[in-house]
C-alpha positions in Angstrom: 116.0 190.1 227.7 114.2 188.1 230.2 111.4 190.0 232.1 111.9 190.6 235.8 110.3 188.6 238.4 108.5 189.8 241.5 108.0 187.9 244.7 104.3 187.0 245.6 104.3 189.6 248.2 105.3 192.4 245.6 102.7 191.1 243.2 100.0 191.7 246.0 100.9 195.3 246.4 98.2 197.7 245.3 100.2 199.2 242.5 103.4 198.3 240.7 105.6 200.2 242.9 108.5 197.9 242.3 108.2 197.0 238.6 111.6 196.4 237.2 113.3 195.0 240.2 114.4 191.4 240.2 113.1 189.7 243.5 114.3 186.0 243.8 115.0 184.3 247.3 119.0 184.2 247.9 120.5 180.7 247.3 120.4 178.6 250.3 118.2 180.8 252.5 114.7 180.1 253.3 112.3 182.7 254.3 108.9 182.2 256.0 107.3 184.9 253.9 108.1 183.4 250.4 105.4 181.2 248.6 106.2 178.2 246.3 103.3 179.2 243.8 103.3 181.5 240.9 100.4 184.1 240.6 98.7 184.0 237.3 97.2 187.7 237.4 99.2 190.5 236.3 100.0 193.4 238.3 97.5 196.1 237.4 98.7 199.8 237.5 96.3 201.8 239.6 96.0 205.7 240.1 95.4 207.1 243.3 91.7 207.5 242.7 91.4 203.9 241.4 93.2 202.6 244.6 90.9 204.7 246.7 87.7 203.5 245.0 88.9 199.7 245.2 90.3 199.5 248.6 88.9 202.2 250.6 86.4 201.6 253.5 82.7 202.7 253.3 81.4 205.0 255.9 79.4 203.8 259.0 75.9 205.0 259.3 76.0 206.6 262.9 73.6 208.4 264.7 74.6 212.0 265.3 73.4 213.3 268.7 73.1 217.3 269.3 76.6 218.4 269.8 77.4 219.2 273.6 73.7 220.2 274.4 74.0 219.0 278.0 77.5 220.3 278.3 76.4 223.9 277.2 73.6 223.7 279.9 76.4 222.7 282.5 78.4 225.7 281.5 75.3 228.0 281.7 74.9 226.7 285.2 78.4 227.4 286.2 78.1 231.0 284.9 74.8 231.6 286.7 76.4 230.3 290.0 79.5 232.5 289.5 77.1 235.5 289.3 76.1 234.5 292.8 79.3 234.0 294.6 81.5 236.5 292.8 82.1 239.6 295.0 82.5 242.1 292.0 82.3 242.3 288.2 86.0 242.3 287.6 86.5 238.8 289.6 83.1 237.7 287.8 84.5 238.3 284.3 88.1 236.9 285.0 86.3 233.7 286.5 83.9 233.3 283.8 86.5 233.6 281.1 88.8 231.1 282.9 85.9 228.5 283.4 84.7 229.0 279.7 88.4 228.6 278.2 88.8 225.5 280.4 85.5 223.7 279.9 84.1 224.9 276.5 86.2 222.6 274.1 86.0 219.3 276.3 84.0 216.3 275.4 80.4 216.3 276.5 80.6 213.9 279.4 83.9 215.2 280.6 82.7 218.6 280.6 79.5 217.8 282.5 81.6 215.9 285.1 83.9 218.7 285.8 81.3 221.3 285.7 79.2 219.7 288.2 82.2 219.1 290.7 83.3 222.8 290.0 79.8 224.1 291.0 79.9 222.0 294.1 83.3 223.5 295.1 82.3 227.0 294.3 80.5 227.3 297.8 81.2 225.8 301.1 79.0 223.9 303.5 78.1 227.3 305.3 77.2 228.8 302.1 80.1 231.1 301.6 82.1 231.3 298.3 85.1 229.2 297.8 86.1 230.3 294.3 89.8 230.0 294.6 89.6 226.2 295.6 87.2 225.6 292.8 89.5 227.2 290.2 92.5 225.2 291.5 90.5 222.0 291.0 89.5 223.2 287.6 92.9 224.1 286.4 94.6 220.9 287.7 92.1 218.6 286.3 92.1 220.3 282.9 95.7 220.3 283.0 95.6 216.6 283.5 93.2 216.1 280.8 95.3 218.1 278.3 98.4 216.2 279.3 96.8 213.0 278.5 95.3 214.4 275.3 98.9 215.2 274.0 99.9 211.4 274.6 97.8 210.4 271.8 98.0 211.4 268.0 94.6 212.7 267.7 95.5 216.1 268.6 97.4 216.4 265.3 94.2 215.8 263.3 94.2 219.7 262.3 97.6 219.6 260.8 97.0 216.1 259.1 93.7 217.4 257.6 95.5 220.4 256.0 98.5 218.4 254.7 96.1 215.5 253.0 93.2 217.7 251.9 94.3 217.2 248.3 92.9 213.6 248.5 89.5 214.4 249.8 86.7 216.9 249.2 84.7 217.0 252.2 87.5 218.3 254.5 88.7 221.2 252.2 86.8 223.9 253.9 86.8 222.6 257.4 88.9 224.5 260.1 90.3 222.2 263.0 92.0 223.4 266.1 94.0 221.6 268.5 91.1 220.1 270.0 89.3 219.2 266.9 90.3 215.6 267.4 87.7 215.2 270.3 85.1 215.0 267.5 87.1 212.2 265.8 87.0 209.8 268.7 83.4 210.6 269.9 82.0 207.4 268.4 83.8 204.1 268.1 82.1 203.6 264.6 82.3 206.9 263.4 82.6 208.0 259.7 85.4 210.4 260.4 87.6 207.6 262.0 87.2 205.7 258.7 88.0 208.6 256.8 91.2 209.2 258.6 92.1 205.4 258.1 91.6 205.9 254.4 93.8 209.0 254.3 96.5 207.5 256.3 96.6 204.4 254.0 96.9 206.7 251.0 99.6 208.8 252.6 101.6 205.8 253.3 101.0 204.8 249.6 102.4 208.2 248.5 105.5 207.9 250.8 106.3 204.4 249.6 105.9 205.4 245.9 108.3 208.3 246.6 110.9 206.2 248.3 110.7 203.5 245.7 111.1 205.7 242.8 114.4 207.2 244.2 116.1 203.9 244.9 116.7 200.7 243.1 116.9 197.0 244.3 116.5 195.8 247.8 117.5 199.2 249.1 114.2 200.5 247.6 112.3 198.0 249.7 114.2 199.1 252.7 113.7 202.8 252.0 110.0 202.4 251.2 109.5 200.7 254.6 111.4 203.4 256.4 109.0 206.1 254.9 105.9 204.1 255.8 107.2 203.3 259.3 107.8 207.1 259.9 103.9 207.5 259.3 103.2 204.9 262.0 105.4 206.4 264.4 103.7 209.8 263.9 100.6 208.2 264.9 102.1 206.0 267.7 101.5 202.8 266.0 104.2 200.2 266.0 105.6 199.3 262.5 104.9 195.7 261.5 108.1 193.4 261.4 110.4 196.3 262.6 113.0 193.9 264.0 113.1 191.5 260.9 113.4 194.5 258.6 115.7 196.7 260.5 117.9 194.0 262.2 117.8 190.9 259.9 117.1 193.0 256.6 114.4 190.6 255.4 113.1 192.0 252.2 110.1 189.7 252.3 109.2 191.1 255.7 109.3 194.6 254.5 107.0 193.7 251.6 104.6 192.1 254.0 104.7 195.2 256.3 104.2 197.5 253.5 101.1 195.7 252.6 99.9 196.2 256.0 100.8 199.7 256.3 98.9 200.5 252.9 95.6 198.8 254.2 92.8 201.1 255.3 91.4 198.1 257.3 94.6 197.6 259.3 94.8 201.4 260.0 91.2 201.3 261.1 92.0 198.7 263.6 95.0 200.6 264.9 92.9 203.8 265.3 90.2 202.0 266.9 92.8 200.6 269.5 94.3 204.0 270.1 90.8 205.6 270.4 89.5 203.1 273.1 92.6 203.8 275.1 92.6 207.5 274.6 88.9 207.8 275.7 89.3 205.8 278.9 92.5 207.5 279.7 90.6 210.9 279.5 87.8 209.5 281.6 90.2 208.7 284.3 91.8 212.0 284.3 88.5 213.6 284.5 87.4 211.6 287.5 84.9 209.3 285.7 86.6 206.2 287.1 86.7 205.7 290.8 84.0 205.5 293.5 80.9 205.8 291.3 82.2 203.7 288.4 84.9 201.3 289.7 87.6 199.9 287.4 86.5 201.8 284.2 84.1 204.6 283.2 80.3 203.8 282.4 80.9 204.7 278.6 83.6 202.2 278.3 81.6 199.5 280.1 78.4 200.2 278.0 80.5 200.1 274.8 82.0 196.7 276.0 78.5 195.4 276.8 77.4 196.5 273.3 80.3 194.6 271.8 79.6 191.4 273.7 76.1 191.5 272.8 76.8 192.2 269.1 79.2 189.3 269.2 77.0 187.0 270.7 74.1 187.8 268.1 76.7 187.2 265.3 77.4 183.8 266.8 73.7 183.1 267.3 73.2 183.8 263.5 76.2 181.7 262.1 76.4 178.0 261.5 79.6 176.0 261.0 79.7 173.2 258.6 82.3 170.4 258.5 83.7 168.5 255.5 81.6 165.4 256.4 78.4 167.4 256.5 78.0 168.0 260.3 76.3 171.5 261.0 76.0 173.1 264.4 75.4 176.6 265.5 78.8 178.5 266.0 77.5 179.7 269.5 77.3 175.9 270.6 80.9 175.3 269.5 82.1 178.5 271.2 80.4 177.8 274.6 81.8 174.3 274.5 85.3 175.8 274.7 87.2 178.1 276.7 85.1 181.2 275.4 82.6 179.9 277.9 83.6 181.8 281.4 82.6 178.6 283.3 84.8 176.2 281.4 87.8 178.9 281.6 87.4 179.0 285.4 87.3 175.4 285.8 90.3 174.9 283.6 92.3 177.6 285.7 91.4 175.9 289.1 92.5 172.4 287.7 95.8 174.0 286.5 96.3 175.8 289.9 95.5 172.7 291.9 97.8 170.7 289.7 100.7 173.1 290.3 100.3 172.9 293.8 100.4 169.1 293.8 103.5 169.1 291.8 105.2 171.7 294.1 104.4 169.5 297.1 105.8 166.5 295.5 109.1 168.5 294.7 109.1 169.7 298.2 108.2 173.4 297.5 106.3 175.7 299.5 104.0 178.4 298.4 104.3 182.2 298.9 101.3 184.5 298.4 102.3 187.8 297.0 100.7 191.0 296.3 102.5 193.6 294.2 101.6 197.2 293.7 102.9 199.9 291.6 104.2 203.2 293.1 101.7 205.9 294.1 102.7 208.2 290.9 100.7 205.4 288.8 97.6 206.1 290.8 95.0 208.6 289.8 94.0 209.0 293.3 97.6 210.2 294.4 98.8 213.7 294.4 101.8 212.4 292.4 99.7 211.0 289.6 102.1 211.1 286.4 99.1 211.0 283.9 99.9 207.4 282.7 97.3 204.9 281.7 96.8 201.4 283.2 98.4 199.8 280.4 101.7 201.6 281.1 101.4 200.7 284.8 101.0 197.0 283.7 104.1 197.4 281.5 106.0 198.8 284.6 105.0 195.6 286.7 105.6 193.4 283.9 109.1 194.9 283.6 109.9 194.4 287.3 108.7 190.9 287.1 111.0 190.1 284.3 113.9 191.7 286.2 113.0 189.4 289.1 112.8 186.1 286.9 116.1 187.1 285.1 117.7 187.4 288.5 116.5 184.2 289.6 117.4 182.4 286.4 120.9 183.9 286.9 121.0 182.2 290.3 119.5 178.9 288.8 116.5 179.0 291.0 113.5 177.4 289.6 109.8 178.9 290.5 106.3 178.1 289.2 103.1 179.6 289.8 100.5 181.9 288.4 99.6 185.6 288.7 96.3 187.4 288.5 96.0 191.1 287.4 93.4 192.9 289.0 92.2 196.6 288.9 92.2 199.0 291.9 89.0 201.2 292.0 90.8 203.9 289.8 91.5 201.4 287.2 95.2 201.0 288.1 96.3 197.5 288.0 98.0 195.3 290.9 99.0 191.8 290.8 98.2 188.8 293.1 100.8 186.0 292.7 101.1 182.4 294.0 104.7 181.3 293.8 105.9 177.8 294.6 109.7 177.7 295.5 112.3 175.3 297.4 112.5 176.4 301.1 116.2 176.7 300.8 115.5 179.7 298.1 112.7 181.5 299.8 114.9 184.0 301.4 116.6 184.8 298.0 113.3 185.2 296.3 111.9 187.5 299.1 115.1 189.6 299.0 114.6 190.0 295.0 110.8 190.8 295.4 111.8 193.5 297.7 114.5 194.9 295.8 112.6 195.3 292.6 109.3 196.4 294.3 111.0 199.3 296.0 113.3 200.1 293.2 111.4 203.0 292.1 110.2 205.6 294.9 110.8 203.0 297.4 111.1 205.5 300.4 107.9 207.4 299.8 105.1 207.6 302.3 103.0 204.4 302.3 105.4 202.4 300.3 106.3 199.9 303.0 102.6 199.4 303.9 101.2 198.8 300.4 103.9 198.3 297.9 104.6 194.5 298.6 102.8 191.9 300.8 104.5 188.4 301.1 102.7 185.7 303.1 103.8 182.2 303.8 101.2 179.7 302.7 99.9 178.0 305.9 98.5 174.3 305.4 96.8 174.6 308.7 94.6 177.6 307.4 93.7 176.0 304.0 95.2 175.2 300.6 97.5 177.6 298.8 95.3 177.4 295.9 92.5 178.8 298.0 94.2 182.1 298.2 94.1 182.5 294.4 90.8 180.9 293.8 89.1 184.1 295.1 91.0 186.2 292.6 90.3 184.0 289.6 86.5 184.0 290.5 86.4 187.6 291.1 87.5 188.2 287.6 85.6 185.6 285.7 81.9 186.0 286.3 82.0 186.0 289.9 81.8 182.1 289.7 80.7 180.5 293.1 80.5 183.8 294.7 76.9 184.6 294.5 75.5 187.1 296.9 78.8 188.2 298.0 80.4 191.5 297.8 83.7 192.7 296.1 85.7 194.7 298.9 87.7 196.4 296.2 84.8 198.0 294.2 81.8 197.5 296.6 79.8 195.9 293.8 78.1 192.4 293.9 80.8 189.7 292.8 79.3 188.9 289.4 78.9 192.7 288.7 82.5 193.3 289.7 83.7 190.4 287.5 82.0 192.1 284.5 83.6 195.3 285.3 87.0 193.6 285.4 86.5 191.8 282.1 85.5 195.1 280.5 88.5 196.8 282.1 90.9 194.1 280.9 89.3 194.2 277.3 89.4 198.1 277.1 93.2 198.4 278.2 94.2 195.1 276.3 95.7 193.5 279.4 96.3 189.9 280.2 94.5 188.9 283.5 95.7 185.5 284.1 99.2 184.0 283.4 100.9 180.7 284.5 104.7 180.5 284.7 107.0 177.5 285.2 104.3 175.0 283.9 103.8 173.0 280.6 101.8 174.3 277.6 98.1 174.3 278.1 97.5 174.2 274.5 98.9 170.8 274.4 96.6 169.8 277.3 93.5 171.0 275.3 94.6 169.2 272.3 95.0 165.9 274.2 91.6 166.3 275.5 90.2 166.6 271.7 91.7 162.9 271.3 88.9 160.2 271.1 89.5 157.4 273.5 91.8 155.0 271.3 94.9 152.9 272.0 97.9 155.1 271.8 101.7 154.4 272.7 102.5 154.3 276.4 104.1 157.6 276.5 101.4 159.6 274.6 98.5 157.7 276.3 99.6 158.7 279.9 99.4 162.4 278.9 96.1 161.8 277.1 94.5 160.1 279.9 95.8 162.7 282.6 94.4 165.4 280.4 91.0 163.3 279.8 90.5 163.1 283.5 91.7 166.7 284.4 94.7 165.5 286.5 97.5 168.2 285.8 99.9 166.7 288.1 100.0 163.4 286.0 100.1 165.4 282.9 103.3 167.4 283.9 104.7 163.8 284.9 103.9 162.5 281.5 105.4 165.4 279.6 108.6 165.2 281.9 109.3 161.8 280.3 108.0 162.2 276.7 107.6 165.8 275.6 104.6 166.5 273.5 104.6 169.5 271.0 102.0 171.0 268.9 102.1 170.5 265.0 100.9 173.2 262.8 99.6 173.4 259.2 101.4 176.3 257.5 100.1 178.1 254.5 102.4 180.1 252.4 100.9 183.8 251.6 97.9 182.7 253.6 96.5 185.8 254.0 95.8 189.4 252.1 99.2 190.7 253.3 101.2 187.7 251.9 102.0 186.3 255.3 102.5 182.7 256.2 99.5 181.5 258.3 99.5 178.7 260.8 96.7 176.7 262.4 97.0 173.8 264.9 96.8 170.5 263.2 97.6 168.2 266.1 100.3 167.0 268.3 103.7 165.3 267.6 105.7 163.2 270.1 108.3 160.4 270.2 106.4 156.9 270.3 108.0 153.4 270.7 106.7 150.7 268.1 106.0 147.0 268.7 109.5 146.1 267.6 111.2 148.6 269.7 111.8 151.1 267.3 111.3 154.8 268.4 110.1 157.4 265.8 108.3 160.6 265.6 104.5 160.2 265.7 101.7 162.7 264.7 98.5 162.7 266.2 95.8 164.6 264.1 93.4 166.5 266.4 91.9 169.0 263.8 92.1 166.9 260.5 88.5 167.8 259.5 88.0 171.6 258.3 85.0 173.7 259.1 83.4 176.6 257.1 81.2 179.3 258.4 78.2 180.5 256.9 75.0 182.5 257.9 72.0 180.6 259.3 69.1 180.1 256.7 65.6 180.9 257.7 64.5 177.4 259.0 67.6 177.2 261.0 67.0 180.6 262.6 63.4 179.4 263.5 64.8 176.1 265.0 67.5 177.8 266.9 65.0 180.4 268.4 62.8 177.4 269.7 65.9 175.6 270.9 66.9 178.9 272.8 63.6 179.3 274.5 63.6 175.5 275.6 67.2 176.1 277.1 66.1 179.2 279.0 63.3 177.3 280.5 65.2 174.5 281.6 68.1 177.0 282.8 65.5 178.7 285.2 64.0 175.3 286.2 67.6 173.9 287.1 68.3 177.0 289.4 65.6 176.1 291.8 67.2 172.4 292.0 69.9 172.0 294.6 70.7 168.4 293.8 73.0 168.3 290.9 71.7 164.8 289.7 68.1 165.9 289.6 68.8 168.6 287.2 67.4 168.2 283.7 69.9 168.0 280.6 70.1 170.9 278.4 68.8 170.1 274.9 71.3 170.1 272.1 71.0 171.2 268.4 69.5 168.4 266.3 70.6 168.4 262.6 68.1 167.7 260.1 68.7 164.7 257.9 68.5 166.8 254.6 70.7 169.7 256.1 74.0 168.9 254.7 75.0 165.1 255.0 77.5 164.2 252.3 78.5 160.9 253.1 75.3 159.1 254.6 71.6 159.9 254.4 70.9 158.3 257.6 71.8 157.9 261.2 73.4 160.1 264.0 76.4 161.8 262.6 77.9 162.0 266.0 77.9 158.2 266.6 81.1 156.1 266.1 78.9 153.3 264.4 77.9 155.5 261.6 81.1 157.4 261.1 83.6 154.6 260.7 81.6 151.8 258.7 82.6 152.8 255.4 83.4 150.1 253.3 87.3 149.3 252.9 88.5 149.1 249.2 90.1 145.7 249.4 91.1 143.0 246.9 88.8 144.3 244.2 89.4 144.1 240.5 92.8 142.3 241.2 94.2 145.0 243.6 96.0 143.2 246.5 96.8 146.6 248.4 93.9 147.7 250.7 92.9 151.5 250.4 90.6 153.6 252.7 88.2 156.1 251.9 89.2 159.8 252.7 86.5 160.0 255.4 87.9 156.8 257.2 91.4 158.3 257.0 90.1 161.4 258.7 88.4 159.5 261.4 91.3 157.3 262.1 93.5 160.5 262.1 91.4 162.1 264.7 92.0 159.0 266.8 95.8 159.3 266.4 96.1 156.4 263.8 98.1 158.0 260.9 100.4 155.1 259.9 99.1 153.7 256.8 
């Protein structure tokens, strides 16, 4: 009897959950999750303890601060002030119990903030007591915090500890209340958060085993997926590949999803995202976001700064090495691309200016639109519905989808861009630049008004603040000039040195940092173009070396090389160019297909008039990442000091031509050159002078070395 076969995804599962099931792809159907190779390792049966030992995450070493020391002091001051302002003991005891019940369980910073505001409200300016007003504030604020807290799954940690205590030892004697989850989210890198991720992975594994043991064949995979997805929904995590499994019944997708849902690392990433959003949402409810801390709380901003710092330190301690032996610091490669805010800002301006030129050529006019959410989405409003900025962004995106759908139904084409910017209380609003044909302006304005006022459109202040539409007036300047201000305010305050941001009251560069941290914490997209060509094609064309290309491709390459977005759009309208990917079956630990950009493909006409598909390899050479060695660390430290000195000197020079060039990393001759032992690895003369293996040993067909082929491919020459 032949032994049953397993798909590669099933073999990657942590234990033999589905052994005995025949898993082969249906005839005539190709699935992106299926690999073409055979695994050589046999499936190893693992017990729960072995799985935990092998796959579980180690705990972080985090410093534990004294728990609630400042909060206890603030609560003590509240009680002392109540002694002074309470008219009798009965009222005093009642207010003291009320205040303690409302404040004692809250996180440290939130408890301090509310206690200070409560103390301020206890007495009027004339010195008389104002207990009723203070208690109303305390009740409303803590009610908001409780509502927000119940929107996230961490309040269930008590029951979760009880149900999963059989798998751990340290939580057996712990008693967790409804508010015990506050300790879980206290630190971003806490051991308890990792412990919960481990236990969730083990819980899903147990559920999958139970479901698989009670069913057979493909039904077992679907039932196992349903059991794992149920755990995800309890923790407000979107189950992976939900549509592919529930709608298309792809068994391979279910296998990959199960691998994700039984991974502690995957769970830790999900919990961290929820933790970040929950903490900031609680800070908004407590009033820690606003006048004194615009856009986001100080705690979240400090965490973001630490993340930026640690990320930069990692980049500065890492090298990348190519197959041909070129070695450069990873920070230099990152800063040469769009990770550099200055480069990203320039690219946005070039694209915006190009869109305006294309619109003018097509006879379109520009509209400057500001779209704001209803008052119930703003914390400063009495109607606040306790929703987060991420929820508000989803509302704005939904209304915009309705507008674009209505325009598409009427066959009205628009193009432009939008910038998502925060109000002082963290609520997002949109600034948009929309280009449309003059005959369709009235229809566009009517649709904008319809959907902007669809919800609570008759509330007070809606007419003044909900929607603002202005026609672009060329006599007052370019339409792009309107949007440049918002682009700059959200990217390092470029070219706005010394100016203030009127929304936050901060200096432009400080406000830009706050806005970037706000978008990062809430996982929001700040800038988005619509109705234009792919910017990734533009970026890949700029990577092509100057080399003769077919006419259709060369026009787009030259336009991208000289930063002419209008000519780039015109070239792609004649000859579309698409990205080409290198796909790897089962390319990661979850058995999923991985893709990386390999280059571009477009139709090209040969000399004989024949038209065929041509590939342009822009990323033919692969790079590996490694840590710096001691010598490289010393050399980079010196280079960094030299750069800092030249940066400071250039700041004092106004004329751009007089500024000194920034020194670049110099690779030592013995640091990894594989194909040559001399010469600059960056020069064309050294990189393409390898010998061609011609008519030697009686061979008439010329052949090229692998390095020469890679060099030619990087210039778009792929036809042997």
